[in-house]
N, C-alpha and C positions, 0 to 999 in steps of 0.2 A: 676705500680704494685710493691709491696714490696717483698723482698726475704724472703722465709720461710727457715727453717733449712735444708730441703732436697735439695732444689735448690741451696742454698748457698754452701753446701758441695760438690755437683757435680761440681759447678763452681770452687771451691777451688782446688779440685783434678785435674781438667783439667789445671788450671793455674800453678800449681806446678809440673805437670808432663812435659813430652816432648811436650805437646800440643796434645797428642794422648793417648787414653785409650780404651781398649776393653770393650764392654758392660758387659762381664763376670767379668772383674776386678772391675768395678764400682759396680755391683750387690753384689760381695763378700765383698768389703770394706764398703759399706753402708748398707748391709743386706736388700736390697730392691728387691722385685720381679720384673721380666722383665716388667710386665704391669705397675707397679708403676713407674719404671725407665723411660719408654717411656713417661708417663704422665708428669713427672717432667722435662724431657728434652724438651718437648714441651713448658712448662712454662718458662724454662730457655731461650729458643730461643726468646720467646716473650719479656723477660726482656732485653736480649742483644739488640734486635731491638729498644726497648724503650730508651736504653742508647747509641744508635748510634754505636753499634758493629755489626759485621757480625755474623750471627747465626752459631751455631756449626753444623758440617756436620756428618751424620751417614751413613757410607758406609762399607759394608762387616763386620759388627759387630764391627767396630771401630768408636769411637766418637772423633772428632778432632776440634780444633779451629785454626784459622790462626795464624801464627807466629807473625805477626805484632800486633795482639790483645793481645798476651800473657803478655807482660810487662805492658801494659795499664791496663789489668784486675788485675794483681798482685797489682799494685799501688792502684787501685780502692778498692780492697778487704782490703788492708792494711789501707787505710785512711777512710774507711767507719765507721761511728760512730755506736757503738753497740746498741744505743737506737733505730736505724732504723730497727733493726732485730726483727723478730717475734719469741719469745722464747717458747720452749716447757716447760712442767711442770717440768721436771727434771732439765732443765737449769735454770729455775727460782729458784728452790731450791738451786742449787749450788751457784748462784749469791747472794742469800739472806744470805747464810752462810758466804760468803766472806764479804758482807756488814757489817753484825753484828760483825764479828771478826776484820775487818781491817779499815773500813771507818771512816773518821773523822766526818761524818754526823750523825745526830740523826736518828736512824732507827726506824721508827714507822709504824703503819698500813697505815696511810695517805701517808707516804713517799713511801712505797712499792706499793701502789695503783697507785701513779703517775709514778713511775719508770716503771711498767709493763703495765700500762693502763688496769688494771683489777678491778673487783669489790672487795668490802670489804670481802665478803663471800669467794671469791677465795683466798685472802690473808690469811684469818683465817684457811682455809683448808690446805693451804700450810704450815703454821706454825705448824699445828698438825702433818703433815708428817715429818717436820724437827725434831720435838721433838721425834717422833718414831725412825727416822734414827739415831739420836745422842744418844739415850738412851743406845744402845749397847756399846757405848764408855764411858758411865758414865758421859755424858755431859747434863746439863739442860739448857733450854732456858728460861731466866727470863726477866722481864721488869721493868724498873725504870721510874718513872714519869718524871724525868728530863733528863735522858740519853737515854731513849728508850730501845730497846732489847739488851741483852748481854748474854754471855755464862758463865756458872759456872761449874767448874769441874777441873780435872787434866789438868794443862796448857800444859803439854807435849802431852797429847791426843788431846787437842783442836788444837794445832799446826799441829799435824799429819793430822787431818781431814781437816783443812784449806788447807794444801798443796796438799792433795789428791784430793780435789774438784778443786783446782786451775789447777793442771796438767790434770785432766779429761777434763776441759773446753779447755785447750790448745790442747789436743789430738783430741777433737771432732770438731776442726775447729772454735771454738768460743773464740779465744784467746783475742779478743778485749775487751770483757766484763770483763774478769778476770784481764787483764792488766790495764784497765782503773781504776778499783776500787783500786788496789794496788798502782799504780803510782800516782793517784790523791791524795791518802792519804799521801804518802811519800812526794809529792810536797808540800802539805798543811803544814805538820809538819816541814819539813826541810827548806822550803822557797827556794828550788832549783828545777827548772823545770826538771822533770824526762823525758828523751827522749832516743832514741836509741844510740845516741853518748855518752851520760853519762853512759848508761848501758855498752857500750863497754869499756869505761874507767875503770869501776868497774871490769869487767872481767880481764882487764890487771892487776889490783891490785891483783886479786886472783893468776894470773900467777906469779906475782912478789914474792908472798909468797912461791910458789913452788920453784922458783929459790933461794930464800934466805935460805930456809930450806932444799934444795935439796930433795924435795919430789915431787910426781906427783899425780894429780887427773885425774880421767877418763875424757877424752876430752869433753864428752857430759854433764859432771857434773858441769863444771865451771860456766855456766849460771845459773844452778840450785842453786849453792852456793850463787850467787848474789841475786836470788829471796828469798832464805831463810833469808839472812841478812836484806833485805827490809821488809820481813814479821816480823822478830824479832823486828825491829825498830818500825813498826806500832803497834805491841803489847805493846812495852815499852811505847809508847805515850798514850796508853790506861791504863797505870799504871799496866801492867802485866809483871812480870819478872820471868824467870825460872833459878833456880840455882841447879846445879848437884854437887855431891860429887867430890871434886878435886882429891882425891886419885885414882879415876878411870882413870886418864889421865896422860900421860908422860909430862915432862916439855916442850918437843918440840911441843906437841899438843897444850898446853896452850899458848906457845909463838906464834904459828901460829895464834891462835884465837885473841890474844891480838894485834898482828900486823895488822890483818884485821880490828879490831875495830878502831884502830888509823888511818888507811888509809882511812876510810870512813868519818872521821870527816870533811875533806875538802869539802865534798858534803853537809854539814849541817846535816849529819846523825850521831847523837851522841847516841850510844848504851850504855846502862847500862853496866859497866865493869864486873858486876857479871854474865853477860851472856856469859863470856869467856868459861865457862865449856860446856854450851849448844852448842856454836859455834864450840868448839873442837869436840863435838860428831857429828856435821854435817860434818866436815872435815874428820873425821875418816870414816864416812859412804861413802865418795866419793874417798877415797885414794886408789891408786894402791899399793898393798903390794908386796914386794919381800922378802918372808920369807926364811930363811936358812933351807935347807932340814933337817938338824939335829934336828930342833925344831918342825917339823911337828907333830910327834907322841905325843908331849906334848901339842898341841894346840887343843882347843875345835873345831875350824873350821875344822881341819884335821879330827877329829873323825866324825864330822857331814858329811863331804864330803865322807869319806869312807863308812859310813852307807848308804848314798844316792845311791852310786854306787852298793853296795852289794844288797840292797833291790830291786833296779830297776832291776838288773839281775834276781833276784828270781821271782819278780812279772811279768816281761815281757818275761820271758823264753828266755833270750839272754845271750851272753857271750862276755865280753870286753877283748881284748888281751893286751891293754896297760894301765893298771890301774894306774901305777905310773904317767904316762904322763897325764892321765885324772885328777888325784887328783891335780897335780901341776897347771894345766890349770884352773880347776874349783875353786881352792882356790883364784884366782884373784877376783872372784865374791863372793864366800862364806864368806871370811873374812870380807869385808865391809858389806855384807848382815847381818851378825851376829850383827854388831854394829847398823845397821839400825833397826833391830828387838829389840835390848835391849833399844835403846834410842828413838824409835818410830820416825824414820826419813823416810820420804816417797821418794821412787825412782820413776822417771817418766818412763813410758813404752809407747812408741808411737804406738806399733804394737800388743797390747794385744789381741784385738778381731780377728785380722788376724791369729795370731798364734793359738788361742783357736779353731777357726773354721777350719783352714786348717789342723791342727795336733791334732784333737780332742782327739783321744785315747791316744796319747803321753802326752798331757796336763792332761788328767783325771788321768792317772796312776801316773804322777808326783805329782799331787795334793793330791792323797791318801797318797803317801809316805811322802810328806812334812808336811801334817797335823799330821801324826803319829809322825814324828820326832820333830815337833813343840812342841807337848805335852811332849815328852821325854826330850828335852833339855830346855823347858820353854822359848822358843824364839818365839814371834809372827812372822809368815811368811805370808805375804799377797799374793793376786792373781798375782800381777805383778812380785814379786820375784819368784813365782812358774813358771810363764811363762818363765822367763830368765833361770831357772834351766832346764826346759824342752828343751830349745834351746841347751844348752850344751850337754845334754844327747842325743838328736836327732842328733846333729852334730857328736858326737863320734860313735853313732850307725851306721851312714852311711859312716864312713871313710873307704876308700879302701887302699890297699897296692900296687897298680899297679906301675910298673916302669915307669918313665916319660921320654918320648922321643920327646915330642912336644914343644909347645911354652911356654915362660916364662911369666906368667900372675900375675900381682900384684892387690890385692884387698885392697883398702883404706877404712877403716871403722871407724865410730865414735860412734858406738852403743855398742861395747864391743865384747869380744871374742866369746861368745855364738852366737850372731847374725852373726858374721863374718863366723863362721863355717857353719851356715845355708845357707848364701849367697853363700859360696864356693860350697856347695853341689848342689844348684840350677844351678849354672854356669856349674858345671861338667856334669849335665844332658844334657846341651845344647852343650858344647864344647868337652865333653869327658874326660876320666880319664888319657890320656897319655900326658897331659900338666903339667908343673910344676907351682903349685899355691902357692903364698906367700901372707901373710896377714900382713898389717901394720896399726897401729893407725894413725889417720890423722896427729898427731903432729910429727910422725916419717917420714912422707912423705916429700920428697924434689923434687923440679922441675927436678933435675938431674936424678931422677928415671925414667923419661919419656924416657930417652935414654937407660936405662938398661933393660927395659922390652918390650916385644912384644905388650902387651896390659895392660893398667891401667884402672881398673874399680873402681868406687867410689860410695858410698852411699851419699856423700855430694856434692850437686850441686854448693855449694859456691866456689869450687875450680876453676870453670869456665875456662876450657881449652878444645879446640876442640879435643885434643889428648886423653882426658879422657872420657870414656863411663860411664854415670850416670845410676845407677839402684836403685830401692827401696829395702828395706829389703826383701820383697816378690816380686819377679820379675813379672812384667806384661807380657802379651803376646807380646806387642809391644817391650818391652825391650829384650825378648828372640829372637824376630825376628832380632833386631839390632845385637845381639851377633852372630846369625847365619850368617848374611850378612858379618860380619867381618871375620868369619871363612872361608866362601866361597872365600873371597877376598884374604886372607892371607895364607890359608893352601896350602903347597907345595905337601903334600902327604895325601890323605884321607885314613883313616884306612880301612882295608879289611872288618871289621865287620860292616861297615856302608853301607847302600844302596847308590850307587853313582848316583845322579840325572843326571849327564852328560851322562851316559850310556843309561838311559831312554830317554834322549833328542835325542840321536842319532837314537834310534828306532822310536821316534815320527817323526823326520825329514825325515825318510824313506818313511813315508806315508802321511805327511802333510807339508805345508809350515809354518814356524815359523817366525813371524814378530819380536818378541823380545825374543831372546834366554836367556838372563840373567834373565829376569822377570820369564820365565818358569822354569829355574833352581832354582831360589829363591822359587817359589811356590811349586815345587816338594820337595825341601829340607824342607820347612816349614811343608808340609804334613807328610813326613816321620819322622820328629822330633817329631811331635805331637803323631804319632802312637807309636814311640819308648818310649816317655814319659809315654804314657798310659800303655804300656806293663810293663815298669820297675817300675812305681810308684804305680800301683794298685795291692795290694796283694789280695789273694783269700778271699772271704767272708765266713761267717759261713755256709751258705747254699750251697756254692760251695763244701765244703769238708764233710759236715755232711751226714752220711748214716743212713737209718732207722735201719739197723742191728747193728749200733754202739750205739744204745740207749737201756738201760737196766732198767727194773723195778725189783728191788731185794726185795724179800719178807722176808728173814730171817735176824736175828740180827747177827752181827759179829764184830770182833775187828777192830780197825782203820787200822791196818796193812793189814788185809785181804781185807778190803774195798778198799784200794788203788790197790791191785792186781786185785780185781774184776773190778774196773774201767778201768784198763789197758788191761784186757783180750781181748776185741773186737779189740783193736789196734794191739795186738800181733797176733791174728788170721788173721788179714788182712795184715800182714807184713808191718805195719806202724812203729812199734818199735820192738826191741828185747825183750826177756824175762827179761833182766836185767833192763829195763826201770823203772819198779815199784820200784826197789831198789834205783835207783838214785833219784826218787821223794821223797822217805822216807828219804834219806840222807839229802836232802835240807830241809825237815821239821825239822830234828834234829838240823840243823844249824840255821834256821831262824824261826822256829815255823810254825804256819798256815799262811804263808806269803801272801796268797791272799784269805782271806775270803771275798768274794765280798759283800755279805749281810749276816746277821745272819742266819746260817744254810746252806749257799751255798758256796762251796769251788771251786776255780779254782786251779787245781793242774797240775804241769808239771815239767819236768827236764829241763836241759839246752841243747842247740844244741850239739850233740855229735855223736859218732859212733853208739850209741844205737838207734838213730832215723834214719829211712830209708826214710821217706817222711812225708809231712805235714798231720796231721790228728787230729780228736777230737772224744771223746766218751762222752756220758751223762749218768750218773747213778743216778736213783732216788731210795732211800731206804725207804721202807714202815716203817721200824723200824729205829729210829735215831741211828747214829753211835757215840759212845762216844770217842772223842779224848781227853781222860782224862788228858794227859800230859799238855794240853793247856786249859783245862777247857771249852771245846767247844763240842756242839752237832751238827753233820752235817747230813743233809738229802739229799743233792744234790751235786754231784761231776762232774764238767766239767774237763775232762782230755785232755790236749792239748800236742801235740808233734810237734816240728818244727826243720828243718834242718839248719836254719840260723836266723839272727837277723831281717829279713824283712817280709818274706812271710806270717806271721801269724798276722800282725798288724791289718788288717781289721777284722779278727776273734775276736781279743780282743775288738775292737771297737763295734762289733755287740753284744758281751756279755755284755759290759757296757751299751749299749742301752736297752737290755732286763732288766738289773738290775735297770733301772730308773723307770720301770713300777711296781707299788705296786701290781697290780692285777696279773701280771705274776709271781712275787715272791711268792705270796700266793698260786697260782695254782701249782707251782712246789713243794713247801713245803708240801702241803696237799696230793699231789700225788694221785689224784682221777682219773687219766687216766686209761683206760682199757688196752691199749697196746702201744708199741713203735710207731706204725703208727699214733696214735692220738697225741702223744707228738710231733712227727716230723711235722705234719700238723699245730699244734698249734703254734709252734715256727716260722714256715714259714709264717703263716698268720700275726703274730705280726711284723716280720721284714719287711714284704711287705707293711705295713700300710703307 
């Protein structure tokens, strides 16, 4: 039996984890239903047996493979030729784009038929889909009788698309196909066998440039720089050269690019020297910037970062206390992001789907903000960049100011500050806020650090040390359990605000004989941790706080100022907000405009958490006559008025409102306002959200 994409990805997840994953984690990462997952696990076990491996075990919601199988399976996955893999339609499209752009082979219909073992009609339909996909990028797919298919269009855009598809295949666990195409092409052109050892040498050359110029690239970007250079070389061999205006770059940037071009000659990779400007743009896109604070206000990146924070506060009804710290931290990502947008350099994001699904409302709000600012500043910002920005915002949104009296814990990360902040917050949910948490880039980490800290946690399993606890950017249930076991073993004092399993154990021992006390303590701790997580992480939903009496149908026409007071009135009467809340909402409008027009004619209005808010609440006002917000050239018929006391409790409410706004029928029903009373509106919204 051959591996299909779903079985392959389950196998890869297990092989690259600690050998254990919960069914819930696999469902979320692969976006499979439980029924589909069980079916694929059954097929996986059949494949394992066919290949002389012990089958995976499923016990108490945990899927596990034997430790002795793990390394063998890793090697098998790594060495498996991608031609043996059964590709999905999307994977065939991605591979074909790479073939056309990079391969030394003549890409024809017959070639693609043989490659995927499909019919001519399937290939033709696939090419139609590719043409549609690439049309948005201004790229045409053409065919030459002698050379086969090729791309015509802006070379910068072609390269962006190629690397986006390449990284997508790497992220989806189909790395072999993408790597085979690129490395085979480079091997053919350079006459040097491309292998892992050679790629590591190339990475060392990139590090040498860092040392020579005293610059630093993001640790996860070094390998991507190597891939970009190989892609550039393959494009050069197809007689495609990209030249940018030299005046856009400093002498040091051009020197770094020239140094890299020269260092790759020894591998037979002779890149056109005119590419130095484009390579300089790649390096700028991966560079860690340490900008002088006095220059911030003069920098476009500073203005963009400041706008992101201000608009996020306004849209999400939150208040950040350390804006200067936020700006300085976010600039580490924003500065190279601006270069990536300007020069169309693709960044790799390995956890896009996990972030989008787990933090849906945070991602959607960030997406709205970044799309608006992309138009304002004229800088393309893609979904992966938006995802990273949402991580930064989410990390600062959840920061606490508790004094630390506990253990000293180091988090070693290679994904960037935004992801590090997210990991820190997840670890804090398990180990608590009274520990001292420190974050280091992997290249700042020293083995001596193991003696300085009570616990070292890393996202990079290549560090390979028994004293280091490995976690993924989104912690699995198994990894949370390992953290909890460490805490039980090492905690001298358990905080009073925690439920102490030992006390419960003593009660149990009074009435029953306990065979394994430690196992019972672990089980109790795991249970209460999950309960605590649920209470802390789940904010109230829209229907939890929406009352029928807080829904108004307003018949008369009035000014936009009076409309805001009208929308606040039910909340004032229910002691949700004070009388001054409407004024604070209007003040924000004066500063930011209609900061959250969810859809045309529908406004989400709110102030910031302050003494004017007494508790979480929402009102909904439907106006029979449209309200003229003439200052902003808008006509509004629906106002959702939200009030919150903090940065957290209303997140699910925002998520529910976003879900409503995805439904065109709901939007039209609200705008037409054909409801007879507030009870009908309440039941209508409840029915939609319960679907």
